[in-house]
PDB file with SEQRES, HELIX, SHEET and CRYST1 records, atoms N, CA, C and O in Angstrom:
SEQRES   1 A   54  MET THR PRO GLU GLU PRO GLY LYS PHE GLY VAL GLU GLY          
SEQRES   2 A   54  LYS SER PHE VAL ILE ASP ASP MET LYS VAL ASP GLU LEU          
SEQRES   3 A   54  ARG ALA GLU LEU ASP ARG LEU GLY ILE GLU TYR PRO SER          
SEQRES   4 A   54  THR ALA LYS LYS PRO GLU LEU ILE GLU LEU LEU LYS GLU          
SEQRES   5 A   54  SER GLU                                                      
HELIX    1 AA1 PHE A   16  ASP A   19  1                                   4    
HELIX    2 AA2 VAL A   23  LEU A   33  1                                  11    
HELIX    3 AA3 LYS A   43  SER A   53  1                                  11    
CRYST1    1.000    1.000    1.000  90.00  90.00  90.00 P 1           1          
ATOM      1  N   MET A   1    -103.844  64.496  38.168  1.00  0.00           N  
ATOM      2  CA  MET A   1    -105.136  63.834  38.040  1.00  0.00           C  
ATOM      3  C   MET A   1    -105.828  63.822  39.401  1.00  0.00           C  
ATOM      4  O   MET A   1    -105.219  63.488  40.417  1.00  0.00           O  
ATOM      5  N   THR A   2    -107.079  64.181  39.406  1.00  0.00           N  
ATOM      6  CA  THR A   2    -107.855  64.231  40.648  1.00  0.00           C  
ATOM      7  C   THR A   2    -108.475  62.865  40.920  1.00  0.00           C  
ATOM      8  O   THR A   2    -109.071  62.275  40.019  1.00  0.00           O  
ATOM      9  N   PRO A   3    -108.349  62.351  42.140  1.00  0.00           N  
ATOM     10  CA  PRO A   3    -109.003  61.063  42.439  1.00  0.00           C  
ATOM     11  C   PRO A   3    -110.519  61.193  42.370  1.00  0.00           C  
ATOM     12  O   PRO A   3    -111.080  62.246  42.674  1.00  0.00           O  
ATOM     13  N   GLU A   4    -111.164  60.122  41.971  1.00  0.00           N  
ATOM     14  CA  GLU A   4    -112.627  60.147  41.872  1.00  0.00           C  
ATOM     15  C   GLU A   4    -113.250  60.241  43.250  1.00  0.00           C  
ATOM     16  O   GLU A   4    -112.744  59.673  44.218  1.00  0.00           O  
ATOM     17  N   GLU A   5    -114.346  60.960  43.325  1.00  0.00           N  
ATOM     18  CA  GLU A   5    -115.069  61.078  44.590  1.00  0.00           C  
ATOM     19  C   GLU A   5    -115.912  59.831  44.793  1.00  0.00           C  
ATOM     20  O   GLU A   5    -116.579  59.380  43.862  1.00  0.00           O  
ATOM     21  N   PRO A   6    -115.893  59.260  46.012  1.00  0.00           N  
ATOM     22  CA  PRO A   6    -116.721  58.074  46.245  1.00  0.00           C  
ATOM     23  C   PRO A   6    -118.200  58.382  46.065  1.00  0.00           C  
ATOM     24  O   PRO A   6    -118.679  59.447  46.453  1.00  0.00           O  
ATOM     25  N   GLY A   7    -118.907  57.441  45.477  1.00  0.00           N  
ATOM     26  CA  GLY A   7    -120.344  57.612  45.301  1.00  0.00           C  
ATOM     27  C   GLY A   7    -120.739  58.378  44.056  1.00  0.00           C  
ATOM     28  O   GLY A   7    -121.926  58.627  43.841  1.00  0.00           O  
ATOM     29  N   LYS A   8    -119.772  58.761  43.229  1.00  0.00           N  
ATOM     30  CA  LYS A   8    -120.088  59.489  42.004  1.00  0.00           C  
ATOM     31  C   LYS A   8    -120.172  58.508  40.846  1.00  0.00           C  
ATOM     32  O   LYS A   8    -119.276  57.688  40.647  1.00  0.00           O  
ATOM     33  N   PHE A   9    -121.259  58.599  40.080  1.00  0.00           N  
ATOM     34  CA  PHE A   9    -121.490  57.666  38.990  1.00  0.00           C  
ATOM     35  C   PHE A   9    -121.695  58.413  37.689  1.00  0.00           C  
ATOM     36  O   PHE A   9    -121.627  59.642  37.642  1.00  0.00           O  
ATOM     37  N   GLY A  10    -121.944  57.657  36.638  1.00  0.00           N  
ATOM     38  CA  GLY A  10    -122.193  58.251  35.343  1.00  0.00           C  
ATOM     39  C   GLY A  10    -121.022  58.081  34.399  1.00  0.00           C  
ATOM     40  O   GLY A  10    -121.146  58.396  33.216  1.00  0.00           O  
ATOM     41  N   VAL A  11    -119.883  57.591  34.885  1.00  0.00           N  
ATOM     42  CA  VAL A  11    -118.722  57.367  34.041  1.00  0.00           C  
ATOM     43  C   VAL A  11    -118.779  55.926  33.550  1.00  0.00           C  
ATOM     44  O   VAL A  11    -118.920  54.999  34.348  1.00  0.00           O  
ATOM     45  N   GLU A  12    -118.668  55.739  32.243  1.00  0.00           N  
ATOM     46  CA  GLU A  12    -118.750  54.383  31.700  1.00  0.00           C  
ATOM     47  C   GLU A  12    -117.620  53.525  32.251  1.00  0.00           C  
ATOM     48  O   GLU A  12    -116.505  54.004  32.456  1.00  0.00           O  
ATOM     49  N   GLY A  13    -117.920  52.251  32.489  1.00  0.00           N  
ATOM     50  CA  GLY A  13    -116.908  51.328  32.973  1.00  0.00           C  
ATOM     51  C   GLY A  13    -116.703  51.357  34.468  1.00  0.00           C  
ATOM     52  O   GLY A  13    -115.801  50.691  34.975  1.00  0.00           O  
ATOM     53  N   LYS A  14    -117.504  52.100  35.180  1.00  0.00           N  
ATOM     54  CA  LYS A  14    -117.331  52.223  36.629  1.00  0.00           C  
ATOM     55  C   LYS A  14    -118.391  51.452  37.402  1.00  0.00           C  
ATOM     56  O   LYS A  14    -118.492  51.605  38.619  1.00  0.00           O  
ATOM     57  N   SER A  15    -119.182  50.628  36.725  1.00  0.00           N  
ATOM     58  CA  SER A  15    -120.263  49.892  37.380  1.00  0.00           C  
ATOM     59  C   SER A  15    -119.760  48.974  38.480  1.00  0.00           C  
ATOM     60  O   SER A  15    -120.459  48.737  39.465  1.00  0.00           O  
ATOM     61  N   PHE A  16    -118.538  48.452  38.314  1.00  0.00           N  
ATOM     62  CA  PHE A  16    -117.996  47.536  39.314  1.00  0.00           C  
ATOM     63  C   PHE A  16    -117.875  48.184  40.681  1.00  0.00           C  
ATOM     64  O   PHE A  16    -117.879  47.481  41.691  1.00  0.00           O  
ATOM     65  N   VAL A  17    -117.768  49.497  40.741  1.00  0.00           N  
ATOM     66  CA  VAL A  17    -117.638  50.206  42.015  1.00  0.00           C  
ATOM     67  C   VAL A  17    -118.904  50.023  42.850  1.00  0.00           C  
ATOM     68  O   VAL A  17    -118.832  49.950  44.077  1.00  0.00           O  
ATOM     69  N   ILE A  18    -120.042  49.951  42.203  1.00  0.00           N  
ATOM     70  CA  ILE A  18    -121.325  49.805  42.898  1.00  0.00           C  
ATOM     71  C   ILE A  18    -121.325  48.557  43.770  1.00  0.00           C  
ATOM     72  O   ILE A  18    -121.812  48.587  44.900  1.00  0.00           O  
ATOM     73  N   ASP A  19    -120.781  47.462  43.251  1.00  0.00           N  
ATOM     74  CA  ASP A  19    -120.786  46.190  43.979  1.00  0.00           C  
ATOM     75  C   ASP A  19    -120.001  46.260  45.281  1.00  0.00           C  
ATOM     76  O   ASP A  19    -120.262  45.481  46.197  1.00  0.00           O  
ATOM     77  N   ASP A  20    -119.051  47.173  45.379  1.00  0.00           N  
ATOM     78  CA  ASP A  20    -118.212  47.294  46.571  1.00  0.00           C  
ATOM     79  C   ASP A  20    -118.772  48.269  47.604  1.00  0.00           C  
ATOM     80  O   ASP A  20    -118.206  48.421  48.686  1.00  0.00           O  
ATOM     81  N   MET A  21    -119.875  48.927  47.276  1.00  0.00           N  
ATOM     82  CA  MET A  21    -120.435  49.929  48.181  1.00  0.00           C  
ATOM     83  C   MET A  21    -121.196  49.280  49.327  1.00  0.00           C  
ATOM     84  O   MET A  21    -121.729  48.178  49.193  1.00  0.00           O  
ATOM     85  N   LYS A  22    -121.239  49.979  50.454  1.00  0.00           N  
ATOM     86  CA  LYS A  22    -122.028  49.532  51.603  1.00  0.00           C  
ATOM     87  C   LYS A  22    -123.480  49.955  51.394  1.00  0.00           C  
ATOM     88  O   LYS A  22    -123.773  50.832  50.580  1.00  0.00           O  
ATOM     89  N   VAL A  23    -124.385  49.317  52.142  1.00  0.00           N  
ATOM     90  CA  VAL A  23    -125.819  49.588  51.988  1.00  0.00           C  
ATOM     91  C   VAL A  23    -126.129  51.068  52.193  1.00  0.00           C  
ATOM     92  O   VAL A  23    -126.898  51.649  51.428  1.00  0.00           O  
ATOM     93  N   ASP A  24    -125.538  51.683  53.219  1.00  0.00           N  
ATOM     94  CA  ASP A  24    -125.831  53.102  53.460  1.00  0.00           C  
ATOM     95  C   ASP A  24    -125.303  53.983  52.335  1.00  0.00           C  
ATOM     96  O   ASP A  24    -125.893  55.021  52.038  1.00  0.00           O  
ATOM     97  N   GLU A  25    -124.203  53.586  51.706  1.00  0.00           N  
ATOM     98  CA  GLU A  25    -123.673  54.342  50.570  1.00  0.00           C  
ATOM     99  C   GLU A  25    -124.596  54.188  49.360  1.00  0.00           C  
ATOM    100  O   GLU A  25    -124.844  55.149  48.631  1.00  0.00           O  
ATOM    101  N   LEU A  26    -125.095  52.981  49.157  1.00  0.00           N  
ATOM    102  CA  LEU A  26    -126.035  52.745  48.053  1.00  0.00           C  
ATOM    103  C   LEU A  26    -127.297  53.583  48.227  1.00  0.00           C  
ATOM    104  O   LEU A  26    -127.782  54.198  47.278  1.00  0.00           O  
ATOM    105  N   ARG A  27    -127.822  53.601  49.452  1.00  0.00           N  
ATOM    106  CA  ARG A  27    -129.040  54.391  49.725  1.00  0.00           C  
ATOM    107  C   ARG A  27    -128.780  55.880  49.534  1.00  0.00           C  
ATOM    108  O   ARG A  27    -129.629  56.597  49.004  1.00  0.00           O  
ATOM    109  N   ALA A  28    -127.621  56.345  49.959  1.00  0.00           N  
ATOM    110  CA  ALA A  28    -127.280  57.762  49.800  1.00  0.00           C  
ATOM    111  C   ALA A  28    -127.198  58.128  48.320  1.00  0.00           C  
ATOM    112  O   ALA A  28    -127.650  59.199  47.914  1.00  0.00           O  
ATOM    113  N   GLU A  29    -126.622  57.240  47.520  1.00  0.00           N  
ATOM    114  CA  GLU A  29    -126.511  57.506  46.086  1.00  0.00           C  
ATOM    115  C   GLU A  29    -127.883  57.501  45.424  1.00  0.00           C  
ATOM    116  O   GLU A  29    -128.156  58.348  44.573  1.00  0.00           O  
ATOM    117  N   LEU A  30    -128.743  56.571  45.796  1.00  0.00           N  
ATOM    118  CA  LEU A  30    -130.106  56.548  45.255  1.00  0.00           C  
ATOM    119  C   LEU A  30    -130.854  57.821  45.643  1.00  0.00           C  
ATOM    120  O   LEU A  30    -131.576  58.390  44.824  1.00  0.00           O  
ATOM    121  N   ASP A  31    -130.687  58.265  46.876  1.00  0.00           N  
ATOM    122  CA  ASP A  31    -131.317  59.512  47.325  1.00  0.00           C  
ATOM    123  C   ASP A  31    -130.808  60.691  46.504  1.00  0.00           C  
ATOM    124  O   ASP A  31    -131.583  61.553  46.092  1.00  0.00           O  
ATOM    125  N   ARG A  32    -129.495  60.720  46.272  1.00  0.00           N  
ATOM    126  CA  ARG A  32    -128.883  61.812  45.508  1.00  0.00           C  
ATOM    127  C   ARG A  32    -129.453  61.866  44.091  1.00  0.00           C  
ATOM    128  O   ARG A  32    -129.660  62.943  43.532  1.00  0.00           O  
ATOM    129  N   LEU A  33    -129.702  60.688  43.523  1.00  0.00           N  
ATOM    130  CA  LEU A  33    -130.231  60.612  42.164  1.00  0.00           C  
ATOM    131  C   LEU A  33    -131.748  60.774  42.112  1.00  0.00           C  
ATOM    132  O   LEU A  33    -132.332  60.851  41.031  1.00  0.00           O  
ATOM    133  N   GLY A  34    -132.386  60.824  43.288  1.00  0.00           N  
ATOM    134  CA  GLY A  34    -133.836  60.978  43.341  1.00  0.00           C  
ATOM    135  C   GLY A  34    -134.589  59.709  42.994  1.00  0.00           C  
ATOM    136  O   GLY A  34    -135.731  59.765  42.538  1.00  0.00           O  
ATOM    137  N   ILE A  35    -133.952  58.562  43.208  1.00  0.00           N  
ATOM    138  CA  ILE A  35    -134.574  57.276  42.904  1.00  0.00           C  
ATOM    139  C   ILE A  35    -135.213  56.728  44.172  1.00  0.00           C  
ATOM    140  O   ILE A  35    -134.564  56.616  45.212  1.00  0.00           O  
ATOM    141  N   GLU A  36    -136.499  56.389  44.068  1.00  0.00           N  
ATOM    142  CA  GLU A  36    -137.203  55.838  45.233  1.00  0.00           C  
ATOM    143  C   GLU A  36    -136.928  54.346  45.341  1.00  0.00           C  
ATOM    144  O   GLU A  36    -136.767  53.652  44.337  1.00  0.00           O  
ATOM    145  N   TYR A  37    -136.878  53.868  46.576  1.00  0.00           N  
ATOM    146  CA  TYR A  37    -136.651  52.451  46.846  1.00  0.00           C  
ATOM    147  C   TYR A  37    -137.353  52.097  48.146  1.00  0.00           C  
ATOM    148  O   TYR A  37    -137.524  52.958  49.009  1.00  0.00           O  
ATOM    149  N   PRO A  38    -137.767  50.829  48.301  1.00  0.00           N  
ATOM    150  CA  PRO A  38    -138.435  50.429  49.545  1.00  0.00           C  
ATOM    151  C   PRO A  38    -137.454  50.459  50.714  1.00  0.00           C  
ATOM    152  O   PRO A  38    -136.281  50.123  50.551  1.00  0.00           O  
ATOM    153  N   SER A  39    -137.922  50.855  51.870  1.00  0.00           N  
ATOM    154  CA  SER A  39    -137.043  50.923  53.044  1.00  0.00           C  
ATOM    155  C   SER A  39    -136.553  49.540  53.456  1.00  0.00           C  
ATOM    156  O   SER A  39    -135.565  49.416  54.180  1.00  0.00           O  
ATOM    157  N   THR A  40    -137.244  48.504  52.995  1.00  0.00           N  
ATOM    158  CA  THR A  40    -136.847  47.134  53.329  1.00  0.00           C  
ATOM    159  C   THR A  40    -135.918  46.520  52.282  1.00  0.00           C  
ATOM    160  O   THR A  40    -135.543  45.353  52.393  1.00  0.00           O  
ATOM    161  N   ALA A  41    -135.545  47.307  51.261  1.00  0.00           N  
ATOM    162  CA  ALA A  41    -134.709  46.786  50.179  1.00  0.00           C  
ATOM    163  C   ALA A  41    -133.352  46.338  50.711  1.00  0.00           C  
ATOM    164  O   ALA A  41    -132.726  47.014  51.528  1.00  0.00           O  
ATOM    165  N   LYS A  42    -132.921  45.184  50.226  1.00  0.00           N  
ATOM    166  CA  LYS A  42    -131.621  44.630  50.596  1.00  0.00           C  
ATOM    167  C   LYS A  42    -130.574  45.093  49.586  1.00  0.00           C  
ATOM    168  O   LYS A  42    -130.905  45.654  48.541  1.00  0.00           O  
ATOM    169  N   LYS A  43    -129.308  44.849  49.915  1.00  0.00           N  
ATOM    170  CA  LYS A  43    -128.198  45.305  49.081  1.00  0.00           C  
ATOM    171  C   LYS A  43    -128.333  44.901  47.604  1.00  0.00           C  
ATOM    172  O   LYS A  43    -128.136  45.752  46.737  1.00  0.00           O  
ATOM    173  N   PRO A  44    -128.662  43.637  47.280  1.00  0.00           N  
ATOM    174  CA  PRO A  44    -128.776  43.284  45.852  1.00  0.00           C  
ATOM    175  C   PRO A  44    -129.826  44.107  45.105  1.00  0.00           C  
ATOM    176  O   PRO A  44    -129.636  44.461  43.942  1.00  0.00           O  
ATOM    177  N   GLU A  45    -130.932  44.407  45.782  1.00  0.00           N  
ATOM    178  CA  GLU A  45    -131.986  45.218  45.156  1.00  0.00           C  
ATOM    179  C   GLU A  45    -131.497  46.647  44.924  1.00  0.00           C  
ATOM    180  O   GLU A  45    -131.764  47.238  43.878  1.00  0.00           O  
ATOM    181  N   LEU A  46    -130.785  47.195  45.896  1.00  0.00           N  
ATOM    182  CA  LEU A  46    -130.267  48.558  45.769  1.00  0.00           C  
ATOM    183  C   LEU A  46    -129.244  48.638  44.640  1.00  0.00           C  
ATOM    184  O   LEU A  46    -129.229  49.602  43.874  1.00  0.00           O  
ATOM    185  N   ILE A  47    -128.389  47.623  44.542  1.00  0.00           N  
ATOM    186  CA  ILE A  47    -127.386  47.578  43.473  1.00  0.00           C  
ATOM    187  C   ILE A  47    -128.083  47.547  42.118  1.00  0.00           C  
ATOM    188  O   ILE A  47    -127.685  48.260  41.197  1.00  0.00           O  
ATOM    189  N   GLU A  48    -129.112  46.730  41.995  1.00  0.00           N  
ATOM    190  CA  GLU A  48    -129.846  46.616  40.734  1.00  0.00           C  
ATOM    191  C   GLU A  48    -130.477  47.956  40.347  1.00  0.00           C  
ATOM    192  O   GLU A  48    -130.427  48.346  39.180  1.00  0.00           O  
ATOM    193  N   LEU A  49    -131.061  48.653  41.299  1.00  0.00           N  
ATOM    194  CA  LEU A  49    -131.662  49.962  41.022  1.00  0.00           C  
ATOM    195  C   LEU A  49    -130.617  50.956  40.521  1.00  0.00           C  
ATOM    196  O   LEU A  49    -130.868  51.713  39.584  1.00  0.00           O  
ATOM    197  N   LEU A  50    -129.448  50.946  41.151  1.00  0.00           N  
ATOM    198  CA  LEU A  50    -128.392  51.866  40.729  1.00  0.00           C  
ATOM    199  C   LEU A  50    -127.889  51.524  39.338  1.00  0.00           C  
ATOM    200  O   LEU A  50    -127.668  52.417  38.520  1.00  0.00           O  
ATOM    201  N   LYS A  51    -127.708  50.252  39.064  1.00  0.00           N  
ATOM    202  CA  LYS A  51    -127.219  49.844  37.744  1.00  0.00           C  
ATOM    203  C   LYS A  51    -128.229  50.204  36.663  1.00  0.00           C  
ATOM    204  O   LYS A  51    -127.844  50.600  35.563  1.00  0.00           O  
ATOM    205  N   GLU A  52    -129.512  50.069  36.964  1.00  0.00           N  
ATOM    206  CA  GLU A  52    -130.555  50.425  35.997  1.00  0.00           C  
ATOM    207  C   GLU A  52    -130.572  51.925  35.724  1.00  0.00           C  
ATOM    208  O   GLU A  52    -130.983  52.355  34.646  1.00  0.00           O  
ATOM    209  N   SER A  53    -130.134  52.713  36.683  1.00  0.00           N  
ATOM    210  CA  SER A  53    -130.176  54.166  36.527  1.00  0.00           C  
ATOM    211  C   SER A  53    -129.023  54.700  35.685  1.00  0.00           C  
ATOM    212  O   SER A  53    -129.052  55.856  35.262  1.00  0.00           O  
ATOM    213  N   GLU A  54    -128.021  53.883  35.438  1.00  0.00           N  
ATOM    214  CA  GLU A  54    -126.853  54.353  34.672  1.00  0.00           C  
ATOM    215  C   GLU A  54    -127.163  54.515  33.212  1.00  0.00           C  
ATOM    216  O   GLU A  54    -126.290  54.901  32.435  1.00  0.00           O  
TER     217      GLU A  54                                                      
END                                                                             
């Protein structure tokens, strides 16, 4: 079994991983998904955007 790559989403039941991510990881994932966010966004806002994108 291959370990999951950090920052990879789309698998059901993996939402809890988002809460453990650092701000720069959250921003990188949003960038990867092409989701725009304000540069002043705080961690809770970034988490919410990622969860909405799932």
